[in-house]
N, C-alpha and C positions, 0 to 999 in steps of 0.2 A: 504494500500500500504506500509506503514511504517513497519507493522508487517512482511510482505513478504520480504522486504529488510533485516530486522534483521534476519529472519530465513535463508535466502540465505547466508548472511554473516557468520552466525554461522556454516553452513554446509561447506562453503569454508575454514574457519579457522580450523575446525576439520579435514577436508580432508588434508590440508597442514600439520598438526601435524602428522597425520597417515603416510603420505608419507615420512616425515622427519624421523620418527621412523623406517620405513622399509628400509631405505637406507643401513644400515650396513648388514642387512640380504640379500639384493639383491647383494651387493658387495661380501659377503661370498659365495653366490651361484655361482657367476662367477668364483671364484677361485676353487670351488669344480668341476665345469664343466671342467675347464682347466686340473685339475688333472685326472678326468675321461677320458678325451681325450687321454692323454699320456698312461694311464693304458690300455685302450682299444686298442690303436695302438700296444702296445707291445704284448698284448695277441693275437691279430689277426695275428701279424707277426709270433709268435710261432706256432699257429695253422696252418697257411698256410705252414710253414716249415715242420711240421710233416705230414700233409695231403698230400702234394705234393712231399715229399722227396727232398726238395730243401734247399740250403743255402739262408738265408734271412738276408740281412744287415740292420742295424738300424743306422740312423744318426740323429743328432739334429741341423740342419742348422739354422742360424740366417740370414734372408734376408732383405736387405734394398732396398726398391723400392719407388721412389717418395717421399723420406723423411720419409716414414713410415717403422718402423722396425717390421718384422713378425718373431715370434718364432715358429719353425716347428718341426714335427716329420716326417721323411721320411723312408719308408720301400721299399727296393729294392731286387728283386729276382736276385741272382747271377747265371748266366747261363754258365759262362766260367770258366774252371779250367785249368791252375792256374789262380787265380784272378788277373787280370791286367787291365790296361786301354783299352786294345784292345777287351775285352770281350763284348758280346752283353747282357748287363744286362737290366732288365725290372723294371722300377719304378712302384711299386704296388699302393702306396698311398703316398700323401704328405698332411698333415693336419696342418693347422695353429692353434695354441692353443688359447683358448678363451682370448680375451683382457679383462682387462688390465694386465693379468698375464705375467710374463717374466721368463726366466731361471735366478733364483736368489737365492743365499744362504745368509742368514742373518749373519753378522759378529759375531765373538766371543764376548761373551761367549755362543752363541746359541748352544744348544746341538745337537749331531748327532741323527739320528733315532735309535730306539731300535735294528735295524739290524746291526748297527755300520759298515757300508761299507765306511764311510768317508764323511767329509763335508768341504773339503779344497777348493772346487769349486762348481759351480752350477750344473755341470754335471761331475761326477767322477766315473770312472770305472777302476778297477784294480789299484786303487790308483793314477790314472792319470787324469788330467783335460781333459775333452771331450773323455776320453777313450784311449785305446792303439793306437799308431800311425798308425798301419796298418788297423785299423777298427775293428768292432765287429759285430757278426752275430749269428743268431739261426741256429743250424744244425738240421737235420731231426729227431734226437732223442729228441728234445726239449731243449737241452742244449744251453746256451748263452755263446759264446766263443770268445776269441781273434782270429781275422781273420788270424794272422800270425802264431800263435803257436797252435791253436785249443785247448787251455786250457780253462776250464770254468772260467769265471770272474763274480764277483759281482759288483754292482754299484748302484748309487743313482742319480736321477734327482730331483733337487730342483726347486720349483716354488715360486713366490711371487712378491711383489711390494715393492721397497725400502721405508722405513719409515712406513710400515704397518705390524707390527709383526703378526697380526691376519690373514694375507694373506698367511702365510707360509704353503706350501704343499710339500710333497716329495713322490717320487715313487721309491721303491727299487726293484731290480731284483737279484735273487739268481741264479747264473750261472749254477750250476750243475743240477738244476731241471727246470729252466726257470720260477720259481714262481715270480709273480709280485704283489706287495702290494702297496696300497695307504695310506699315512699318512697325518694327519692334525695337524698343529702346534698350540700349546696353548700359545706360548710365552716363556714357561719354559720347555716344553716337547712335546711329540707327542702321539697321539692315532691313532689306526688303523681305517681307514675309510672304 
């Protein structure tokens, strides 16, 4: 009986050590999943826009409900021109990003992504925090444009968790082509994911 207790104790100790060693990898996988969610939403919005010859707006709302903060990517088909509050727009999807990731850019001297679209805020398009005031959208040719001027805009969405530099992720979008890239932070730089 004593031998059995010793063997079970050893198995439990080794299991606990393995679980403790896996925690960083599991946390890393959660941030990768959050980045992939944003990348896929942007790619799907672009494809929908091209396939259906529609304007598709992209927003990044932060919703607080019941004391819980959700970070989301919302894709909306714009059905009314001119774009205004009276239009009958259709929300195509709203996806909450994988927790514990948040829209977050690490403070200086954290480097910008190799695309150099800016890192002044967690969501920066056309050099503006959260994008241009009038909104941003994909048009039917796949370009990502300022909703007010129809000019292509580039931008970056940064994800992470304060105090954990290994959680840094970024998604860049090249306006003229609609190309979306995912980046993983290393603490001192970025590599394409």
